[in-house]
C-alpha positions as CSV (number, residue, x, y, z in Angstrom):
1,M,26.8,-20.4,92.8
2,N,27.0,-19.2,96.3
3,R,25.6,-22.1,98.6
4,G,24.0,-19.5,100.9
5,T,21.8,-18.0,98.0
6,Q,21.0,-21.3,96.3
7,S,17.4,-22.4,96.6
8,A,17.1,-26.1,97.3
9,A,14.4,-28.1,95.5
10,P,11.9,-29.9,97.8
11,A,13.1,-33.4,98.6
12,A,11.0,-36.3,97.3
13,V,9.2,-38.1,100.1
14,M,7.5,-41.4,100.7
15,E,4.1,-41.1,102.6
16,M,3.1,-43.8,104.9
17,A,-0.4,-42.6,105.3
18,P,-3.0,-44.3,102.9
19,G,-4.4,-42.6,99.9
20,G,-4.8,-42.5,96.2
21,M,-6.4,-45.7,95.0
22,S,-8.8,-48.2,96.6
23,R,-7.4,-49.0,99.8
24,T,-9.5,-52.2,100.2
25,A,-8.3,-53.7,96.9
26,A,-4.6,-52.8,97.6
27,D,-4.8,-54.3,100.9
28,R,-6.1,-57.5,99.6
29,L,-3.4,-57.5,97.0
30,A,-0.8,-57.0,99.7
31,A,-2.3,-59.9,101.6
32,L,-1.9,-62.3,98.7
33,T,1.6,-61.3,98.2
34,V,2.6,-61.9,101.9
35,R,1.0,-65.5,101.7
36,G,2.8,-66.1,98.3
37,A,6.2,-64.9,99.7
38,R,5.6,-66.4,103.2
39,A,6.7,-63.0,104.6
40,A,5.4,-61.2,107.7
41,C,4.0,-57.9,106.2
42,A,3.8,-56.3,102.8
43,M,3.2,-52.7,101.4
44,I,2.3,-51.3,98.2
45,H,3.4,-47.6,97.2
46,L,2.7,-45.7,94.1
47,T,4.3,-42.5,92.7
48,D,2.6,-39.3,93.2
49,G,4.4,-36.9,91.2
50,A,8.1,-36.9,92.7
51,N,6.9,-38.5,95.8
52,M,5.4,-42.0,96.7
53,R,2.2,-42.7,98.5
54,L,1.2,-45.7,100.6
55,I,-2.1,-47.2,99.0
56,G,-2.2,-50.6,100.6
57,G,-0.5,-52.8,103.0
58,H,-0.8,-56.0,105.3
59,A,0.2,-56.6,108.8
60,L,2.2,-53.5,108.7
61,P,4.7,-52.5,111.7
62,A,3.0,-50.4,114.3
63,G,5.6,-47.7,113.7
64,F,4.9,-47.0,110.0
65,E,1.7,-45.1,110.3
66,P,3.2,-42.4,112.3
67,M,5.9,-41.9,109.8
68,Q,3.7,-40.3,107.2
69,R,6.3,-38.5,105.2
70,V,9.9,-39.8,104.9
71,P,12.4,-38.6,102.3
72,M,12.7,-41.2,99.5
73,I,16.7,-41.1,99.7
74,F,16.3,-43.0,103.0
75,T,14.0,-45.6,101.8
76,L,14.4,-48.9,100.2
77,G,11.5,-48.3,97.9
78,G,13.4,-45.3,96.8
79,Q,16.2,-47.4,95.8
80,V,13.9,-49.6,93.6
81,L,12.7,-46.5,91.8
82,R,16.1,-45.0,91.3
83,S,17.7,-48.4,90.0
84,G,14.7,-49.7,88.1
85,F,15.5,-53.1,89.5
86,P,14.4,-55.2,92.4
87,V,15.9,-54.6,95.8
88,V,16.5,-57.9,97.8
89,I,18.0,-57.8,101.3
90,G,18.5,-60.7,103.5
91,D,19.8,-58.8,106.7
92,V,19.1,-55.1,107.0
93,D,21.7,-54.7,109.8
94,T,24.6,-56.1,107.8
95,D,23.6,-54.7,104.2
96,D,25.6,-51.5,103.3
97,R,22.7,-50.5,100.9
98,V,20.4,-49.7,103.8
99,P,20.8,-46.1,105.0
100,A,21.0,-45.5,108.8
101,E,17.9,-43.4,108.6
102,A,15.8,-46.0,106.8
103,P,12.4,-46.6,108.2
104,V,13.0,-50.2,108.1
105,R,15.6,-50.0,110.8
106,I,13.5,-47.9,113.1
107,V,10.5,-50.4,113.1
108,G,12.7,-53.5,113.5
109,I,12.5,-55.0,109.9
110,R,15.4,-57.3,109.1
111,S,14.9,-58.6,105.6
112,Y,13.3,-57.0,102.6
113,A,12.2,-57.6,99.0
114,G,10.8,-54.9,96.7
115,Y,9.9,-55.2,93.0
116,P,9.0,-52.2,90.8
117,I,5.5,-51.7,89.5
118,R,5.4,-50.8,85.9
119,D,2.6,-49.2,83.8
120,P,1.7,-50.7,80.3
121,A,4.5,-48.3,78.9
122,G,7.2,-49.7,81.1
123,A,7.7,-46.8,83.4
124,I,8.0,-47.4,87.1
125,V,4.9,-46.2,88.9
126,G,5.5,-47.8,92.2
127,V,6.9,-50.5,94.5
128,C,5.5,-53.8,95.7
129,A,7.6,-54.9,98.8
130,V,7.5,-57.8,101.4
131,M,9.4,-57.7,104.7
132,D,10.1,-59.9,107.7
133,Y,11.4,-59.3,111.2
134,L,14.2,-62.0,111.0
135,P,17.0,-62.3,108.6
136,R,16.3,-64.7,105.9
137,R,17.4,-66.0,102.5
138,W,14.7,-65.1,100.1
139,Q,13.8,-68.3,97.9
140,P,13.1,-68.0,94.3
141,D,9.4,-68.9,94.5
142,E,8.9,-66.2,97.3
143,L,10.4,-63.6,95.2
144,T,8.4,-64.8,92.2
145,A,5.4,-64.3,94.4
146,V,6.6,-60.7,95.0
147,D,7.1,-60.2,91.4
148,D,3.6,-61.5,90.6
149,G,2.2,-59.1,93.1
150,A,4.0,-56.2,91.5
151,Q,2.6,-57.4,88.0
152,A,-1.0,-57.8,89.4
153,C,-0.5,-54.3,91.1
154,A,0.4,-52.9,87.7
155,A,-2.8,-54.3,86.2
156,F,-4.7,-52.9,89.2
157,V,-3.0,-49.6,88.8
158,A,-3.7,-49.5,85.1
159,E,-7.4,-50.2,85.7
160,Q,-7.7,-47.7,88.5
161,R,-5.9,-45.0,86.3
162,A,-8.3,-45.8,83.5
163,H,-11.2,-45.3,85.8
164,Q,-9.8,-42.0,86.9
165,G,-9.1,-41.0,83.4
166,E,-12.6,-41.9,82.3
167,R,-14.1,-40.0,85.3
168,A,-11.8,-37.0,84.7
169,Q,-13.0,-37.0,81.0
170,R,-16.7,-37.5,82.1
171,L,-16.2,-34.4,84.5
172,F,-14.4,-32.4,81.9
173,L,-17.2,-33.2,79.3
174,N,-20.1,-32.4,81.9
175,T,-18.3,-29.2,82.9
176,L,-17.9,-28.2,79.1
177,L,-21.5,-29.1,78.4
178,D,-22.8,-27.0,81.5
179,S,-20.6,-24.1,80.5
180,L,-22.3,-23.8,77.0
181,D,-25.2,-21.4,76.4
182,T,-26.4,-23.7,73.8
183,G,-28.8,-26.4,75.1
184,V,-27.9,-30.2,74.6
185,A,-29.8,-33.2,75.3
186,A,-28.7,-36.9,74.8
187,C,-30.2,-40.3,75.2
188,D,-28.5,-43.8,75.0
189,A,-29.6,-46.6,72.6
190,D,-32.5,-47.6,74.6
191,G,-33.7,-44.1,74.7
192,R,-33.0,-43.3,78.3
193,M,-32.0,-39.7,78.9
194,V,-28.5,-39.4,80.0
195,V,-27.5,-35.7,79.4
196,V,-29.4,-32.6,79.6
197,N,-27.0,-29.6,80.1
198,R,-27.4,-26.8,82.6
199,S,-28.4,-24.2,79.8
200,L,-31.3,-26.3,78.8
201,R,-32.4,-27.2,82.2
202,D,-32.3,-23.6,83.4
203,R,-34.6,-22.7,80.5
204,L,-37.1,-25.3,81.2
205,G,-36.9,-24.5,85.0
206,V,-35.9,-28.1,86.0
207,S,-33.1,-29.5,88.1
208,E,-32.8,-33.0,86.7
209,V,-34.3,-35.0,83.6
210,H,-34.9,-38.7,83.6
211,G,-37.0,-41.1,81.7
212,H,-37.3,-42.1,78.1
213,A,-36.7,-39.8,75.1
214,A,-40.3,-40.3,74.1
215,E,-41.5,-38.8,77.5
216,W,-39.0,-36.1,77.2
217,A,-40.2,-35.2,73.8
218,G,-43.8,-35.3,74.8
219,T,-43.2,-32.9,77.7
220,L,-41.0,-30.6,76.1
221,P,-42.7,-27.2,75.5
222,V,-42.0,-26.6,72.0
223,T,-44.1,-25.5,68.9
224,T,-43.4,-24.5,65.3
225,P,-42.8,-21.0,64.6
226,A,-46.5,-20.9,63.5
227,G,-47.6,-22.0,66.9
228,E,-48.5,-25.4,66.0
229,P,-47.8,-28.3,68.4
230,V,-44.8,-30.7,67.6
231,A,-45.8,-34.4,67.9
232,A,-43.4,-36.4,70.2
233,R,-42.6,-38.9,67.4
234,E,-41.6,-35.9,65.3
235,G,-39.2,-34.6,67.9
236,P,-35.6,-34.3,66.6
237,L,-34.1,-36.5,69.3
238,L,-36.3,-39.4,68.6
239,R,-35.9,-39.1,64.9
240,A,-32.0,-39.2,65.3
241,L,-32.4,-42.2,67.7
242,H,-34.0,-44.0,64.8
243,G,-31.2,-43.0,62.4
244,G,-32.3,-39.8,61.0
245,D,-30.1,-36.8,60.8
246,V,-32.0,-33.6,61.7
247,R,-30.6,-30.1,60.7
248,D,-31.6,-26.5,60.9
249,V,-35.2,-27.3,62.2
250,E,-36.8,-24.1,63.7
251,Q,-38.8,-24.6,66.9
252,V,-40.2,-22.2,69.6
253,L,-39.2,-23.2,72.9
254,H,-41.6,-21.8,75.6
255,T,-39.6,-21.3,78.7
256,R,-40.3,-19.6,81.9
257,D,-38.8,-16.3,80.5
258,G,-40.9,-16.2,77.4
259,R,-40.8,-17.6,73.8
260,R,-37.4,-18.3,72.3
261,L,-36.8,-19.2,68.7
262,M,-34.3,-22.2,68.5
263,R,-32.7,-23.8,65.6
264,V,-32.4,-27.5,66.5
265,N,-30.1,-30.1,65.2
266,A,-30.1,-33.7,66.1
267,H,-27.8,-36.7,65.1
268,P,-27.3,-40.3,65.9
269,I,-24.3,-41.4,67.9
270,A,-22.7,-44.5,66.6
271,D,-19.5,-46.5,67.2
272,G,-19.8,-48.3,64.0
273,P,-21.7,-48.3,60.6
274,D,-24.5,-50.5,62.2
275,H,-24.3,-49.9,65.8
276,R,-26.0,-46.8,67.3
277,I,-25.5,-46.1,70.9
278,G,-27.6,-43.1,71.3
279,A,-28.5,-39.7,69.9
280,V,-28.0,-36.1,70.6
281,E,-30.1,-32.9,70.2
282,V,-28.6,-29.5,70.3
283,F,-30.7,-26.3,70.7
284,H,-29.3,-23.0,69.2
285,D,-31.1,-19.9,70.5
286,I,-31.4,-17.7,67.5
287,T,-34.0,-15.3,69.0
288,E,-31.9,-12.3,69.1
289,A,-30.1,-13.1,65.9
290,R,-33.6,-13.4,64.1
291,R,-34.6,-10.1,65.7
292,A,-31.5,-8.5,64.5
293,E,-32.1,-9.9,61.0
294,D,-35.7,-8.6,61.0
295,L,-34.5,-5.2,62.3
296,Q,-31.9,-5.0,59.5
297,Q,-34.6,-5.8,57.1
298,M,-36.9,-3.2,58.5
299,L,-34.0,-0.7,58.6
300,S,-33.3,-1.5,54.9
301,R,-36.8,-1.0,53.9
302,A,-37.1,2.1,55.9
303,K,-33.9,3.4,54.2
304,D,-35.3,2.7,50.9
305,E,-38.7,4.3,51.6
306,Y,-36.9,7.2,53.1
307,L,-34.6,7.8,50.1
308,N,-37.6,7.3,47.8
309,L,-40.0,9.6,49.7
310,V,-37.3,12.2,50.5
311,G,-35.9,12.1,47.1
312,H,-39.4,12.7,45.6
313,E,-40.2,15.3,48.1
314,L,-36.9,17.1,47.6
315,R,-37.0,16.7,43.9
316,T,-40.2,18.7,43.5
317,P,-39.5,21.8,45.0
318,V,-35.9,21.7,43.7
319,T,-37.2,21.2,40.1
320,I,-39.7,24.0,40.6
321,I,-36.8,26.4,41.9
322,V,-34.4,25.3,39.0
323,S,-37.0,25.6,36.3
324,Y,-38.1,29.1,37.2
325,L,-34.6,30.2,37.8
326,E,-34.0,29.1,34.3
327,L,-36.8,31.1,33.2
328,L,-35.6,34.1,34.9
329,A,-32.0,33.4,33.4
330,D,-33.6,33.4,29.9
331,A,-35.4,36.7,30.4
332,G,-34.0,39.5,28.5
333,P,-32.5,42.5,30.3
334,D,-35.5,44.6,29.3
335,T,-38.3,42.3,30.6
336,P,-40.7,44.2,32.7
337,A,-40.5,43.6,36.5
338,A,-44.2,42.6,36.4
339,E,-43.4,39.6,34.2
340,L,-40.6,38.5,36.5
341,L,-42.4,38.8,39.9
342,P,-44.5,35.6,39.3
343,L,-41.4,33.6,38.6
344,I,-39.7,34.9,41.6
345,E,-42.8,34.1,43.7
346,A,-42.8,30.5,42.4
347,V,-39.1,30.2,43.4
348,C,-39.8,31.4,46.9
349,R,-42.7,29.0,47.2
350,G,-40.4,26.1,46.2
351,G,-37.7,27.3,48.6
352,E,-40.3,27.7,51.5
353,R,-41.5,24.1,50.8
354,L,-38.0,22.8,50.8
355,R,-37.1,24.7,54.0
356,R,-40.2,23.1,55.7
357,L,-39.2,19.7,54.6
358,V,-35.6,20.1,55.7
359,E,-36.8,21.6,59.1
360,A,-39.2,18.7,59.7
361,L,-36.5,16.1,59.0
362,L,-34.1,17.9,61.4
363,E,-36.8,18.3,64.0
364,L,-37.8,14.6,63.8
365,S,-34.2,13.4,64.1
366,A,-33.5,15.7,67.2
367,L,-36.7,14.5,69.0
368,D,-36.1,11.0,68.3
369,A,-32.4,11.2,69.5
370,G,-33.6,13.1,72.6
371,R,-31.3,16.0,71.7
372,V,-34.2,18.6,71.9
373,P,-34.6,19.7,75.5
374,V,-38.3,19.8,76.6
375,T,-38.6,22.7,79.0
376,M,-41.4,22.4,81.6
377,E,-43.2,25.4,82.8
378,E,-46.6,26.4,83.9
379,L,-48.7,27.3,80.9
380,D,-52.4,27.6,79.8
381,L,-53.0,24.9,77.1
382,V,-56.1,26.9,75.7
383,T,-53.8,29.8,74.8
384,V,-51.4,27.4,73.2
385,V,-54.0,25.6,71.0
386,A,-55.8,29.0,70.2
387,S,-52.5,30.2,68.8
388,A,-52.1,27.1,66.6
389,V,-55.7,27.6,65.3
390,R,-55.0,31.2,64.4
391,A,-51.9,30.1,62.6
392,V,-53.8,27.8,60.2
393,G,-56.8,30.2,59.9
394,E,-55.6,31.7,56.6
395,R,-54.9,28.3,55.0
396,A,-58.2,26.7,56.2
397,A,-60.1,29.9,54.9
398,G,-58.5,29.8,51.6
399,R,-60.1,26.3,51.1
400,G,-63.5,27.2,52.6
401,I,-62.7,24.8,55.6
402,T,-64.3,26.0,58.9
403,V,-62.1,25.4,62.1
404,T,-64.0,25.5,65.3
405,R,-62.7,25.4,69.0
406,H,-64.5,24.2,72.1
407,G,-63.6,23.8,75.7
408,P,-62.9,25.7,78.8
409,E,-61.5,29.2,78.9
410,R,-58.4,28.2,80.7
411,M,-56.6,24.9,81.1
412,P,-53.5,25.2,83.3
413,M,-50.8,22.4,83.0
414,R,-47.0,21.9,83.0
415,G,-45.3,21.5,79.7
416,D,-43.1,22.9,76.9
417,P,-45.4,25.7,75.3
418,R,-43.3,25.7,72.0
419,R,-43.5,21.9,71.5
420,L,-47.1,21.7,72.5
421,A,-47.9,24.4,69.9
422,Q,-45.9,22.3,67.3
423,L,-47.9,19.2,68.4
424,A,-51.3,21.2,68.0
425,G,-50.1,22.7,64.7
426,A,-49.1,19.3,63.1
427,L,-52.6,17.8,64.0
428,L,-54.4,20.8,62.5
429,D,-52.2,20.8,59.5
430,N,-52.8,17.0,59.0
431,A,-56.6,17.6,59.3
432,I,-56.8,20.4,56.9
433,T,-54.7,18.6,54.4
434,Y,-56.9,15.5,54.3
435,T,-60.2,17.4,54.5
436,P,-61.9,18.3,51.2
437,D,-62.7,22.0,50.5
438,G,-65.7,23.2,52.3
439,G,-65.3,20.7,55.1
440,T,-64.9,21.4,58.8
441,V,-62.3,20.7,61.5
442,G,-63.3,20.7,65.2
443,V,-60.8,21.3,68.1
444,T,-62.0,20.1,71.5
445,L,-60.1,20.7,74.9
446,A,-61.2,18.9,78.2
447,E,-59.8,18.3,81.5
448,A,-59.8,16.0,84.4
449,A,-58.1,16.0,87.8
450,L,-54.7,14.7,86.6
451,A,-55.0,14.9,82.7
452,V,-55.9,17.1,79.9
453,T,-57.2,16.0,76.4
454,L,-57.0,17.5,73.0
455,D,-59.2,16.1,70.3
456,V,-58.9,17.3,66.6
457,A,-61.9,15.9,64.4
458,D,-62.1,16.4,60.6
459,T,-64.6,15.5,58.0
460,G,-62.0,14.3,55.6
461,F,-61.4,11.3,53.6
462,G,-60.9,9.0,56.8
463,I,-58.3,6.3,57.2
464,P,-58.9,2.7,56.3
465,E,-58.7,0.4,59.3
466,H,-55.7,-1.6,57.8
467,E,-53.7,1.7,57.6
468,R,-54.3,3.0,61.0
469,P,-51.6,1.1,63.0
470,Y,-49.1,2.7,60.6
471,V,-50.3,6.5,60.5
472,F,-47.7,7.6,63.1
473,D,-44.8,5.8,61.4
474,R,-42.5,8.4,59.9
475,F,-42.8,8.8,56.0
476,Y,-45.9,6.8,56.0
477,R,-48.5,7.9,53.5
478,G,-51.8,6.3,52.8
479,A,-53.4,5.3,49.5
480,V,-55.5,8.3,49.4
481,T,-52.4,10.5,49.3
482,T,-51.1,8.8,46.3
483,E,-54.4,8.7,44.4
484,L,-55.1,12.4,45.1
485,A,-51.3,13.5,44.9
486,I,-51.5,15.2,48.1
487,P,-48.1,16.9,48.9
488,G,-46.4,16.0,52.3
489,A,-43.5,13.9,53.7
490,G,-45.5,12.0,56.2
491,L,-43.8,13.4,59.2
492,G,-46.2,15.5,60.9
493,L,-48.0,12.8,62.9
494,A,-44.7,11.2,63.8
495,I,-43.3,14.5,65.3
496,A,-46.7,14.9,67.2
497,K,-46.3,11.5,68.7
498,L,-42.8,12.0,69.7
499,I,-43.8,15.4,71.4
500,A,-46.7,13.7,73.4
501,E,-44.4,10.9,74.5
502,R,-41.7,13.5,75.7
503,H,-44.5,14.8,77.9
504,H,-45.4,11.4,79.1
505,G,-48.6,11.5,77.1
506,T,-50.4,9.3,74.4
507,V,-51.8,10.0,70.9
508,T,-54.3,7.6,69.3
509,I,-56.5,7.9,66.2
510,S,-59.8,6.5,65.3
511,P,-62.7,7.1,62.8
512,R,-65.8,9.2,63.7
513,G,-68.2,6.5,63.8
514,A,-70.9,6.8,61.1
515,R,-69.7,10.3,60.1
516,P,-66.7,10.7,57.7
517,G,-63.5,11.8,58.9
518,T,-60.9,11.0,61.5
519,N,-60.5,12.0,65.2
520,V,-57.1,12.3,66.8
521,H,-57.1,12.1,70.5
522,V,-54.1,13.5,72.7
523,E,-54.0,12.9,76.4
524,L,-51.4,14.6,78.5
525,P,-50.8,14.6,82.4
526,R,-51.2,17.9,83.9
527,D,-47.8,17.4,85.6
528,P,-45.5,15.3,83.4
529,S,-43.0,14.9,86.4
530,Q,-45.6,12.4,87.6
531,P,-45.5,9.9,84.5
532,G,-47.7,6.7,84.7
533,R,-50.9,8.8,85.3
534,V,-51.9,8.6,81.7
535,R,-52.9,5.3,79.9
536,P,-53.8,4.8,76.3
537,R,-57.4,4.2,75.7
């Protein structure tokens, strides 16, 4: 390889500045080593990756501190690391092993004895060395003292690194717990709270949690799903502390952001069969999951109801059409037209009923999905409602039902005339459908400064109180519908409600007091571009 393009790896260095472990403990150990070896000074280095860092010393030469980073190839400590054996030098000036750039030469050291510091696995992790300013012959007991210092330093290093490992593990665990969306709380064997992670603290709106688990359980804002309070002694954490294993208990946690449904597990923490050291409680937020389950069940029920209802409503006209078509097919070629006309009219009625049902389904789907544009323009609501009344006039007259209209002669507003006519028609059709022959249907229009109202009141069968919350649900048909076999798909009021909402209005339904029948009340803003003006009564 071309020497000019070769990238040189950074040289390992020995740092003379203190760092790493506890300086006080390392200094004391260095002082003891100096006394045992009867030396002038001592220093303790530990490895730091490919480098070495000074962690302690005693009576170090003044020139050592400025030399904070020295290449290890120039140091005697580096020789100890490379060889793995002690390095003992009686006279620095005459020993060929001492590099010319060695720090000991610069600061005037003449004799040196350095021993490797090994970890429990035997790997060299540092150097313990003593020095003197005069040449000397190191005595066996002096070298033993240095070796003992290195061994003591090894124990010190092992303990410090164990503490570091424990601290790192604790930091890792705390960070892991605080990163969870799941709430976690734990106590020790005496019941003292030792952990409440960030997720749970945030939900409770507290920064710290202290005290006994009993106090914690007593102040925890939880109830059963039915709203009943949970006694502190029945709290999952206390039960686990006493040896119980709690699984899949549902509780409602009342947080500052509202009610959250929790699935709570709690388990004792033990380091042996008969030695419990604490307990842990875990809160899993299942609010959204439960809502999704409930919604899925509602959708499944709605789908079944839809299929049953639509299947029934479709089956009737289809059966009529097929039956009369079969009769037409069986008629001979010489059958008089007068006999065939009633069959053809019956087929047309069935087809018309089928068409209305399909149109209602498509209309509801389009309104619900927002695919139907609502065109706002200036209109007269009286004219729109009068047209709807005329449209049902023939049907009402055929059953002897009287339809009356009351209100001002004009009622200007902004809205979609076609959709508002559809709304009024749906309410009138519903009133006539559920009013016995000979009854009455009254249409009343009224106005205020910012809103207009439309009331459609009938003398029909009325709606039981327990059914009123559901009358605007699509496909809903009350008990009277089934009892009297009244045809319909239960879509008219649902469509009317959607049209009112698209105009930022409201639709409500109520009984007529002591009189029989039902009143449907519609309230619309004069200008839907200013929503929020209308409020449900």
